[in-house]
N, C-alpha and C positions, 0 to 999 in steps of 0.2 A: 472532418475534425472530431476528435474524441470528446464525448460529453463527460463532464466530471461525475464521479460516483455519487456525490451528494445530490446531483440533479437527476441522474439516471435512475436512482433507486428511491426517489421521493415518493412517499405513499400516495395512492390514488383513491383510497377508500377510508372511511372512518375507522374500520376495523384494523387498518395497518398502522395507525398512530401508536407509537411505542410508549407504553406505561401511562398513556393519557386516557384511560378508559372512562374516567369520570366526565371528561369533556366530550368524548366521542359519543357516549350513550345519550347525553342530553341533546346534542346537535342532531344526531341521527333521528331521535324521537321527534324533535321539533319539525324536521323536514317531513317525516312520514305522516304526522298528524296535522300538518298545515298550520302549525303554531310558531312559525319562525318570527323572532323579534325583529324590531327595526334597527337595533343597535347592540353591538357586542364589544366587550373589552377583553382581549386575550393578553394575559400577563405571564411572565416567567423568565427564566434565564435564556440566554441566546442559544439557538441551535436545538431547541427541544420540540419544535413543531408548530409554533404559533401561526406563522404565515402559511404553512402547509395546511393546517386545519381550516384557515380562512378560505384557501383555494378549494379545498374539498367541499366546503359548504357552498361556495359559488357554483361548483360543478354539479352538486346534487340539486340545487334549486332550478337549474336550467337543463338538466340531462333528460332527454326524451326516453331513455331506457332505464331510468331509476327503478330500483327494486322496491318491494313493499316495505322493507325495513328502513328505507331512507338513504341507502348507499348509492352513489353514482356508478355507472358502468365502467367509467375510466377509459373507455376505448372509442367512443364516438368522437366526431370532429369537434363538437362543442367542449367535451371534457378535455381532449388533448390540447386544445388552444389555451384553456384556462390553466391546465397543469403545467404547460411549458412556459407560461407567462407571455404568450403572443398577444398581439393587438386584438381586442375584443370590444364590441360596442356596448355589451351589457356588464362586463366585469372590468373594472378599472383599478389598477394598483398605483398608489401614490406614495412616494418616499417623503415623509414629513421632514426629514433632515435637510432636504433641498427645496421643499415647498412648504415653508413653515409660516409664512406671513399672512396678514389679514386679506390681502388681495387674492392669494391662492385659495383661502377658505371661501371667499365670496364666489369665486369661479366654480368651486366644487358645489356650493349651495345652488347656484344657478343651473348647473348641469344635472343636478339631482331632480329638477323639476320636470325634465323630459321623460317621457314614457320609455319602456324597454323596446327593443327592436322587434320583438315578436310578442304575440298575444300569449299570456300565461308565463312569460319569462319575468325574472327579477333583475333589477339593476343592483349590482353589488359593488360597493366602494371599499377597497382594502387599503387602509392607511397604516403603513409601517413606520416604526420609530415615532409613534404618536406623541411621546413625551416632548418631542422637539417643537411642537406647535406652540406659538406664542399665546399669551393670554387673550390678545385681541382676536386671534384666529379662532380660538375656542368660543369666544363671545359671538363671533359671526356665525358659527355652526350651531349655537345653542337652540335657536328657534326651529331649525330644520330637524334637529334631533328630538325636539319636544313634539313636533307635529310633522312627521315625515310624509312625503307623498306616498301613495299606495305602490307596493311592489319595490320599494327602495330599502336596501339593507346596508348599514354602515358597520364595518368591522375594523376596530382599532387594535393594533398589536404594539406592545411596548415591553421593555425590560425594566422600566422605572415608573411604576404606577403612582408612586408617591409624588412625583413631579407634576403629574396631571391633577392630583388632589390639591396640591399647593396652588397651581395656576388656574384651575377651573373645577372647583369642587362641585358646583351644580350639575356639571356634565355627568358625573359618576352615577347620580341617581337616575339618569335616563338611559343607562347602558346595563346590559347583563354582563357580569364579570365572571371570567373563568381563569383560575390560576393553574398554570401548567407546572408539572413536577419536573425536578431534575432527574435525568435518567441515570440509573445505577450502573456501575461498571459491569455487572453480570449481564444485564440486558443489552448493553452496548456490545459486549464481547460476542454474545449470541448473534446479534444482527450482523456484525462484521463477518462472522463465520458464514452466515447465509449469503452475504454478498460475494464472498470469495468462492464459495461453492458454485454460485451462478456464473462467476467469471472463470471457473476452472483453475484456480490458483490455490496452492497449499500455503499454510502458515502455521508457525509454532503457537502453542497455547500461550506461552509467555509473551510472545510478540503482541498478540491481540490484547493480553492483559495490560501491557505497558501502554498501548494506544488508548484503551478504555480508561485507564487511570489518568492519562494526560488530558483526555477530552474534558474532564471535570463536569460530566453530566450532559454534554452537548453532543447529540448524534451527528449533527452536521460537521462539527470539528473533527470527530473521530473518522468520518469518511474522507475528509480533506487530508488528514494525516496519512490514512491508508493510501490515498492517491499519491502522496509524496513518496511513500515507501515503494510503491509499485514502479514509480518513475525512476527511482534511485538505482535499481538493479533488477536483473532477471532472476527467475526461480522462486523458490518458496520464500515467504516473508519470515525473517528470523528476528529474534530479540536483539541480536547484535546490530542488525540493519536499522531497527527502530531506534535504538539508542544513538546510533550515529546520525540519523536524520534529525532527531529531536535534541541532540546534545545532552542526553540523559547520563547520569552517573550510574555505574553498575551497582547492583544490590550488595555486592561484596563489601563496598565501602561503607554502606549503612550498617552492615553486620559488624564491620570493624569499629564503628563508633560505639555500638552496643558493647563490644568486647572491651574497649578502653574504659568505658564507664563502669562496667561490672567488675573489672579487674583492677580498677583504680590506677591506671597507668598514664599519668599526665605527660610523661616523656614521649608518648606516641602521638600527641596531638600535632606537633609541628611537622613531622614527616608526612602525616596524613593531609594536612592543608597544603603542603608543598606539592604533593602529587595532584591535588585538585587544581591548583593554579597552573602547574606545568601542562596539564591536560586541557587548559582553556575553559574549565567548568566555571559556571556562575556560582560563587559561594553562597549568595542569597538564595538561589534556587535549591542548592544542595541542602541548606538548613531547612527549607520548606519540606524537602523530602525526608530529612531526619525527623522533623516533627511528625510527619505521617507515619514513620517507622515507630516512633515512641507511642503514638496513638494506637497503632495496630498491636504493639506489645501489651499495652494496658488492656485492650479488649481481650486478648488471649488470656492474660492473667485473671481476668474477671469472668472467664467462661464463655466468651463470645467468639465467633468466627468472622474475622474481617474479610470483606470482599475485595477483589482486585489485587490479590497477592500473587507474585510469581512463586514457583516452586522453591527457588533458592531463598527467597525472603521467608517463606513459610517454615523452612528448616531452621533458619537463623532465629526466628522468634521462639520456636520450640527449644532451641539450645539455651536461650538466655531468659526464658520465662521465670525460672526459679532462682536466677542469680541476681536479680534486681527486685526489690520490693515494690509493689504497686504505688505505695506512698512516695518512694523515691522517684519513680517514673513521673508521677504527677508533679512533683517539685521541679523536675527537669523541664517538663512542658511549660510550667509557669515561668521559669527563667527564660525559656525561648520566647514566650509571648511578650515578656518585658523587653527583650532585645530585638524583636523582629523589625519594629519600625526604625530603630537606629541602624540595623544592618542595611536596610533598603535605602536609607537616606544618606549614609555616611560616604565620604569620598575615599575612605580606607576601610571597606567592610571586612577585609581579611583580619584586621586586628581585633575587631569585635567578635568575629566568629571564633578566632583562636581563644580569646578570653572566655567566651561562653563554653566552648568545649573543655577548657581547663577547669571551669567551675563544675561541669558535669563530672569530670573524673575525680575531683577533689571534694565532692559533696559529702557532708556528714550523713551517715546512714541512719534511717529510722530503726529503732530497736523496739521490738514487741515487749510489752510489759511482762507477759508470761516468760519470755526469755530472760529478762532481768531477774525474775523471781526463781529461775532454775529450770524452766521448761522451754524448749524451742518452740518456734511458731507452729510446728506441726506435731507437737506433743513429744518431741525427742529430747533426751536429756542433754543439756548444754553446760554441764558442770565444768568449771575451769580446771585445767591441769595445774598442779602446784608450781609456783614460780620459784626461781632461785632466790634465796633469802640469806640474811646475815646469820641467822641462828642455824645450828646444826640440825639435820633431820632427826625427828623423834623416832624411837624404836617402834617397830610395828606392833599394833595392839593385837591382843588375843582375839581370835575369830569368835563372833557371837551370833546369835540368831538374828535374822534380818527383821527390821521394823519398818512400818509404813512411813514414818516421818521422824527425823532425829529430834530428840527433846532438847538437846543442847547444841549451841553453835560449834562448828569445828574449831579446834585449838588454833590460837593466833600464831602466824608464822613469824611475826616480828614483835619483840617486846616493846611496850610503850615507853621507850627511852629515846632521847634525842639522837644519840650516837647511832643506835640501830636503825632509826628511820633515815638518817643521813646515808648510811651504807646502802640501804635498800632503795634509796630515792630514784636511781636510774631505772630500776625495774618498775617502780610505780609510775614513773613518767611514761615508760613504754606501754604499760597497760592503759593509761588514760589516752594515749595517742591512738590506740586501737578504737576507742569510742569516739574521739573527736580529734582530728588531725591538728586543727588550729589550737585547740585547748592544750593538747600535748606539747605543741611548739612553745606556747607561752609558759607552761609549767617547767619546760626544760631550761628556761633562763632563770629559775629560782633556786634558792638554797634554803633548807630548813635552818632557822636561826635560833628559835626558842620553843620550848614545849612546856606549857603550863596548862595541864588538862582542865577543860576540854579543848584548849586553844593551841594550835600549832601555827607559829609565826614563820612565814617564808619571806625571803628578801629577794627582790628582783636585782640582778646584777647591774642593770642600767635602767634609768627611768624610761618607761614606755607606757604611755597612757592607754594604748590599744590593748596591750597585754593585761594591764590592771583591770580594764573593763571586762575582758572575756573571763579572767580568773574569778572576778567577783560575781559575774552573771551565772557562771557554771560551777560555782564552788561546790555544789552538792555532788557533782560527779567525782571530784577529787575526794571529798569527804566520804563518799560511799566506798571508794577504793581503799582509803585509809582504814575504814571500819572493817572491811573484809580482811585486811592484812594484819591490823593490830588487835582486832577483837573488841574494841570499844569505840564509842562515839568520839570523834575528834572534829573540831571546827577549824576552818581555815581562815587565817588572817594574813593579808597581803600587804607588804610594805615595800617601799622603794629605797634603794641605797642612796644616802645623802651624798651630794657631790663634795669633793674635798674642800674644806674650809667653810662648809655651809653651817656647821654647828656653831662656829665662833661668830659668824656674821648674822645668824638668824636672830631676829628680835625675840625677846622673852614674851611669852603669852601672858596677857593680862587676865587675872582671875576675875570672873564675874559670877553672879548667881546662876546664870544659865550654864556656864561651863562647869561649875562645881557640880550641878545636878547631873550633867551629862557624864562627868567622870564617875560619879557615884553609881549611876545606872550601868555604866560599862563594867564597873567592878562587880556589881551584883550579877550581871549576865555572865561574867567569867567564872563566878563561883558555882552557879547552878545551871546545868543545861536546860532543865525544864523551864526555869525562869527566862532563859534566853529565847527559847521557842515561843513562850507566851508573849514576850516583848515584841517579837517579830509579827506574831499573829494579831495582837490587839493594839499594837502601836502604843505601848506603855511609856510613861515618863514619870519621874519623881516630882512630886508637888510640894513636899516639905522635907 
């Protein structure tokens, strides 16, 4: 019978523990100096070497050929029995998930009172999934952990130490705790390469990268997936085979998501999701991968090198690193974080995924302040090209010596007249739409109705509370576009077209002291832009 790779290549020495040097050094030193504690708590994610470290400690304590550094030989009969998990009088492994009650704990306590089978040996009890023990079981073990018999060592392994703290806080003070680290994709990939070389099997770098990324920090999971891939077919392990075994989506689809967002192509969202569903992909898992892609893009934009990338994904990130601003990528990640729970809980996750992808492609872009003031984000000139306007083009000015900064603003393309603004209104709407798609959509439903400088009154064709809200909230964007076109400050006032017959049926407003003062302040604000600005900043009102 073939032994699984995860068992065949389980480490036999402290030095073989992957990225757990901080644990290996302390345990090895304790064995070498004869200062082994009576109780240890090993915590960390699954598959990172907790139970393996406990077995190596048990091997080292009872190995007749142990070296001076504290490592077991790994080859003697005693070491091989412990390493393989075979029956052993002095090393007992207990699964707390199925032996979690107070009676099991009492039996363990009574067995611990017996001496080891040989002089100089230690009795080692390895309790896996220790967080599954009940409060009563911990209470039964408390006394023996506080005053253990000579030569007895307890090793508790758990992925959830917080549950032990909640159920049996006094126990923690009687144990030495070691936190195991999650293993990085690079270290997992290198270890997989070593295993395949020992097996005489070739593999693509991208295939090992996909396995390492899917393992999520667990070496045991990575070896199990590699076993699946080897069972799936003959020959070299390829990226295509790994994707087929794991049901992974190709990196080209994640690159397509970046393209849709960078090029603002919402029409491409539905065909993309259709392809995912037709291929039988899990859309929730796909969005998890999309989040990892955005994270990797953000790291590249901020000058870091993400680990665990295939060559295709590396090229895609380089292609789109300058086409999306880091702030926009961060906002996309925040939208994903807000929707992730709903995607996994929903009975129709496809709809939520499509909505999220549409929001990514229609997201308003962050504009750098330097770009607004006339310089691009990298110091390049971003001066706008002249727009089509109602006024005829002016004659070219005579060439003059260049100056570092213009003293006067450029001549206005549109005269400050209502008719001229109405003619140029579609161009101004188009310009605003480039800055904010939704604001431009709201502005396209308005018509300039009156101009009493500095106020321009626009009327919505139909009542729409959402359009009114966005126009009022982002009025400064429209006002800035008007200032650039007309050449002077213009304030925006938004009104809604009254329904037919509304004027006759509307009740007449009663005059009161408050309404009179409000009308007077409104009149003063309309006369003087500086007073209008001060009224906004200081919240002024007329008192007499």
